[in-house]
N, C-alpha and C positions, 0 to 999 in steps of 0.2 A: 221711381219709388213713390208709393202712395202714402200720404200723411193724413191724419184726421182733418175734417173740414174746418177751415178757418185758421188752422195753425200750420198749414203746409209751408208758407213762405218762411216763417221763423225757424221751423225745424230743418228745412232745406238749407238755410243759411248756416245753422249750427252744424249740420252734417258736413257741409263744404269746408267750414272753418276747421273742424276736427280732422278732416282728410288732409288739408293743407299742412297742419301742424305735424301729422304723422309722417308726411313726406319730408318735411324739414328735419324732423328727428332722425329719420332713416338716412338722409344725406349727411347729417352731422356725424352719425355713427360710422358711415363709410369713410368719411374724410379722416376721422380719428384713427381708424384702423390703417388707412394708407399712410398717415404720418408715423404711426408706430412701426410699421414695416420699413419705412425709409430710415428711421432712426436706428434700426437694428442691422442695417446693411453693414457688411464688413468693408473697411476702407484700407487700402494700402497706398500711402501717399509719400511722395518725395517733396521735401520742403527746402527751399533755398532762399537765402537772404543775407543779412549782415548782423554781426554782433557788435554792440557799442559799449565801450568802457566809459565810466564816468569822467575820467581825466584823459582818455585816449583821443588823439587828434583825428585818427582815421578808423573807419569801421573795418572789421575783419569778415571776409566772406565765410559763410557757413552753409552746410547742406546736411539735413537730417532725414532719416526714414521714420515715418510715423505709421503705426498699424493700429487700427481701431477694430476690434472684433466684437460686434454686437454692442451691448450697453455696459458690459462689465470688464472688458479687457483692453488695455492700452499698453503698447510697447513703443519705445523710441530710442534711437541711437544714431551715431554717425552713418551717413549713407555709405553703402558698400561694406560696412563692418558686420561681422557675425555677432558682435556683442551688442545686444539690445537690452535696455533696462525696462523692467516691468514697472508700470506706474500705478499709483493708488489714485483712484478717481475721487475727486472732491465734490464736483458738481457736474451734472449731465442733463442738459435739456435741449430743446430744438434749436436754440441759438448758439449755445456755448458748451464746450467740454473743458472742464478745469481738472488738472491732474498734478501729481507731485511725484518726483523721484528723489533719490538722495542728492542729486546734483542741481536741481532747479524746480520751480513751479511753472507749469505750462498752461496756456489758455489757447484753445483752438476754436475759432469762430466758423461755424458751419456755412453760413450764407456767403461769406467772402473768401474762405479758404486761408485766412490769416492765422498764423501761429506765433505766439509770443512766449519766449522762455525767459524767466526772471531768475537770475543766478544770485546766490548769497553774497558774492563779492561785488554787488551793485552793477553787474553787467546785464544788459538787455539784448536779447536776440530777437530780431523781427524777421519772420519768414513768410513766404507765400507757398502754399501747398497745392500740388497737382497730383492726379492719379499716376501711379508708377507704371 
């Protein structure tokens, strides 16, 4: 590329800097689109673990089915049951999905696959989820 005499080095440096920033911007846009596509994937999970009572000496084994459809729909219920409860989404980001049913408040952590269900009777259910 030809630049005016005496100003070539400065203009070439500015052009290279501009080009680098355009490439960085394009890479960020692609990464953001990829993250959005990943967040909208449908998940069908089987979650198993234990339920703990405040005064209970021993945990109770539990297994739940968790279905996440895109960013707007969550259903959860006992594994193998036809009765799944629709949940209201309270928060949804790349780390955590927080939802509420009539029976509990749930928090699913995307990076670890952990699901916590907090019941009104002070019971806590801690589960690990895997694809069904």
